[in-house]
C-alpha positions as CSV (number, residue, x, y, z in Angstrom):
1,X,79.4,-87.4,3.2
2,X,75.7,-87.3,1.4
3,X,74.7,-83.7,0.5
4,X,70.9,-82.5,1.7
5,X,69.0,-81.5,-1.3
6,X,66.9,-78.2,-1.6
7,X,63.7,-80.1,-1.6
8,X,64.7,-82.1,1.8
9,X,65.5,-78.8,3.4
10,X,62.4,-77.1,2.3
11,X,60.4,-80.2,3.6
12,X,62.2,-79.9,6.9
13,X,61.2,-76.4,7.1
14,X,57.7,-77.2,6.2
15,X,57.4,-79.7,8.9
16,X,58.7,-77.7,11.6
17,X,56.6,-74.7,10.7
18,X,53.7,-76.7,10.9
19,X,54.9,-78.4,14.4
20,X,55.3,-74.9,15.8
21,X,51.7,-73.8,14.5
22,X,50.1,-76.9,16.2
23,X,52.0,-76.2,19.5
24,X,51.1,-72.7,19.7
25,X,48.4,-72.1,22.3
26,X,45.0,-70.9,20.9
27,X,43.8,-67.7,22.2
28,X,40.7,-68.1,24.2
29,X,37.3,-66.7,22.6
30,X,36.0,-65.9,26.1
31,X,36.8,-66.1,29.9
32,X,35.3,-69.7,31.0
33,X,36.4,-69.4,34.4
34,X,36.4,-66.1,36.6
35,X,37.2,-65.4,40.2
36,X,34.3,-64.9,42.4
37,X,34.6,-61.3,43.5
38,X,31.2,-61.1,45.4
39,X,28.7,-63.5,46.9
40,X,27.1,-64.3,43.7
41,X,28.6,-65.0,40.1
42,X,28.0,-63.1,36.8
43,X,24.9,-63.7,34.9
44,X,25.5,-67.2,32.9
45,X,28.2,-68.4,35.2
46,X,27.7,-71.0,37.9
47,X,29.6,-71.1,41.3
48,X,31.8,-73.9,41.5
49,X,32.2,-73.5,45.2
50,X,36.1,-73.1,45.3
51,X,36.1,-69.2,44.7
52,X,35.4,-69.3,41.1
53,X,32.5,-68.9,38.4
54,X,32.4,-71.2,35.6
55,X,30.2,-70.8,32.5
56,X,28.9,-73.9,30.9
57,X,28.8,-73.9,26.9
58,X,30.4,-71.5,24.8
59,X,30.9,-67.9,26.1
60,X,31.3,-65.1,23.4
61,X,31.7,-62.2,25.7
62,X,34.9,-60.9,28.0
63,X,34.1,-59.9,31.5
64,X,36.2,-57.3,33.3
65,X,36.1,-56.6,37.2
66,X,34.3,-53.5,38.4
67,X,36.3,-52.8,41.2
68,X,33.8,-50.9,43.1
69,X,32.9,-48.5,40.4
70,X,30.4,-48.2,37.7
71,X,30.9,-50.1,34.5
72,X,32.4,-47.8,31.5
73,X,30.8,-46.7,28.6
74,X,29.5,-49.4,26.3
75,X,29.9,-52.1,29.0
76,X,26.8,-53.4,31.3
77,X,27.0,-54.8,34.6
78,X,26.2,-58.7,34.6
79,X,26.4,-58.9,38.2
80,X,28.9,-60.6,40.6
81,X,31.4,-57.6,40.4
82,X,31.7,-57.8,36.6
83,X,30.9,-55.8,33.7
84,X,30.7,-57.2,29.8
85,X,30.8,-55.2,26.8
86,X,27.4,-54.5,25.0
């Protein structure tokens, strides 16, 4: 039986770590698709005619449903029943 050297074990560990990092989902920078809550979509989003609103291009803000209330402090109303952080 052949013994496994330390360098082989270290290399195998390195390969496993790299594989896990590549398989880890990347957190979204923003919401590209949101459910359509009202008749219209939020500013910067287009109606896809299937109950959703889709942004075109890279969005940098996060949306939050208003749920029939005013937007919280430091959030602004962007229409479609949503607020975004200022």
